[in-house]
RODO-2510 file (C-alpha; in nm, 4 decimals, decimal comma):
residues 110
     n   res          X          Y          Z
     1     m    -1,8857    -0,1498    -0,5733
     2     y    -1,5362    -0,2337    -0,4910
     3     r    -1,6536    -0,5466    -0,3160
     4     r    -1,8300    -0,6680    -0,6657
     5     a    -1,5192    -0,5657    -0,8538
     6     l    -1,2911    -0,7605    -0,6126
     7     e    -1,5182    -1,0692    -0,6411
     8     g    -1,4809    -1,0449    -1,0305
     9     n    -1,1046    -1,0009    -1,0286
    10     e    -1,0586    -1,3056    -0,7665
    11     k    -1,2736    -1,5220    -1,0067
    12     a    -1,1142    -1,4000    -1,3224
    13     w    -0,7521    -1,3694    -1,2346
    14     g    -0,6975    -1,5174    -0,8828
    15     p    -0,6504    -1,3591    -0,5504
    16     e    -0,2835    -1,2542    -0,5933
    17     h    -0,3137    -1,0924    -0,9398
    18     a    -0,1929    -0,7203    -0,9660
    19     s    -0,5540    -0,6251    -1,0596
    20     t    -0,6961    -0,8125    -0,7494
    21     l    -0,4555    -0,6368    -0,5246
    22     g    -0,5202    -0,3022    -0,6679
    23     t    -0,8711    -0,3293    -0,6055
    24     i    -0,8076    -0,4398    -0,2514
    25     n    -0,5812    -0,1373    -0,1970
    26     r    -0,8737     0,0693    -0,3078
    27     l    -1,1271    -0,0859    -0,0894
    28     g    -0,8735    -0,0181     0,2026
    29     d    -0,8741     0,3406     0,0805
    30     l    -1,2432     0,3527     0,1000
    31     y    -1,2415     0,1919     0,4510
    32     a    -1,0037     0,4490     0,5771
    33     d    -1,2224     0,7384     0,4377
    34     q    -1,5092     0,5929     0,6153
    35     g    -1,3198     0,5679     0,9478
    36     k    -1,2969     0,1893     0,9448
    37     m    -0,9337     0,1735     1,0362
    38     a    -0,9051    -0,1954     1,1193
    39     e    -1,0879    -0,3042     0,8042
    40     a    -0,8502    -0,0624     0,6021
    41     e    -0,5484    -0,2063     0,7588
    42     a    -0,6565    -0,5569     0,7098
    43     m    -0,7082    -0,4566     0,3283
    44     y    -0,3636    -0,3100     0,3185
    45     r    -0,1986    -0,5926     0,4461
    46     r    -0,3246    -0,8376     0,2057
    47     p    -0,1754    -0,6714    -0,1095
    48     l     0,1403    -0,5759     0,0601
    49     e     0,2048    -0,9433     0,1319
    50     g     0,1091    -1,0173    -0,2268
    51     y     0,3231    -0,7449    -0,3744
    52     e     0,6222    -0,8737    -0,1536
    53     k     0,5829    -1,2268    -0,2854
    54     a     0,5398    -1,1424    -0,6412
    55     w     0,7812    -0,8519    -0,6775
    56     g     0,9901    -0,7940    -0,3688
    57     p     0,9956    -0,5374    -0,1033
    58     e     1,1326    -0,2505    -0,3141
    59     h     0,8805    -0,2525    -0,6096
    60     p     0,6897     0,0842    -0,6438
    61     s     0,3482    -0,1280    -0,5723
    62     t     0,4870    -0,2631    -0,2559
    63     l     0,6120     0,0740    -0,1296
    64     g     0,2918     0,2443    -0,2466
    65     t     0,1009     0,0065    -0,0107
    66     v     0,3736     0,0561     0,2665
    67     n     0,3050     0,4409     0,2396
    68     r    -0,0601     0,3868     0,2658
    69     l    -0,0151     0,2066     0,5891
    70     g     0,1804     0,4692     0,7032
    71     d    -0,0832     0,7382     0,6277
    72     l    -0,3324     0,4979     0,8148
    73     y    -0,1267     0,4834     1,0909
    74     a    -0,0728     0,8749     1,1157
    75     d    -0,4326     0,9272     1,0867
    76     q    -0,4684     0,7099     1,3811
    77     r    -0,2046     0,8935     1,5814
    78     k     0,0059     0,5952     1,5681
    79     m     0,3341     0,7808     1,5042
    80     a     0,5862     0,5332     1,5625
    81     e     0,4030     0,2815     1,3384
    82     a     0,3642     0,5700     1,0720
    83     e     0,7223     0,6600     1,0927
    84     a     0,8473     0,2937     1,0589
    85     m     0,6429     0,2614     0,7321
    86     y     0,7173     0,5823     0,6112
    87     r     1,0954     0,5196     0,6448
    88     r     1,0521     0,1808     0,4765
    89     a     0,8965     0,3559     0,1865
    90     l     1,1679     0,5778     0,1619
    91     e     1,4507     0,3393     0,2061
    92     g     1,2952     0,1189    -0,0315
    93     s     1,2885     0,3681    -0,2876
    94     r     1,6382     0,4364    -0,2615
    95     q     1,7382     0,0694    -0,2836
    96     d     1,5474     0,0541    -0,5933
    97     g     1,7586     0,3136    -0,7690
    98     r     1,5631     0,6063    -0,7241
    99     s     1,7769     0,8032    -0,4659
   100     g     1,4751     0,9431    -0,2948
   101     s     1,4051     1,1877    -0,5702
   102     h     1,1006     1,0360    -0,7222
   103     a     0,8025     1,2315    -0,6821
   104     s     0,6133     0,9736    -0,4887
   105     t     0,8679     0,9952    -0,2034
   106     g     0,8444     1,3862    -0,1676
   107     v     1,2166     1,4233    -0,1413
   108     g     1,4526     1,5790    -0,3808
   109     r     1,1674     1,7869    -0,5353
   110     q     1,2467     2,1584    -0,6021
***
């Protein structure tokens, strides 16, 4: 289903449109859930590059994909890579003016 949605999004809006990149992220989630880690990583890398190009490294969509990569690496017990992604997501959220207290960072909640 995601493959069909992806094809439709790419045709209608192009490969770097936000809707297309979001569909690719969800396809990565599906692959990760199926244990297809290499495919999941490839899917996450594509929107990461697109979001960085369009909106920059601190945009919430960029950081969300960075966090997804962190989760993927943690699931594979690649802890150094996971930590690097999580640190990047946290630092990016701080630089974007959220001071690490945004709900998506899990920091600063009481």
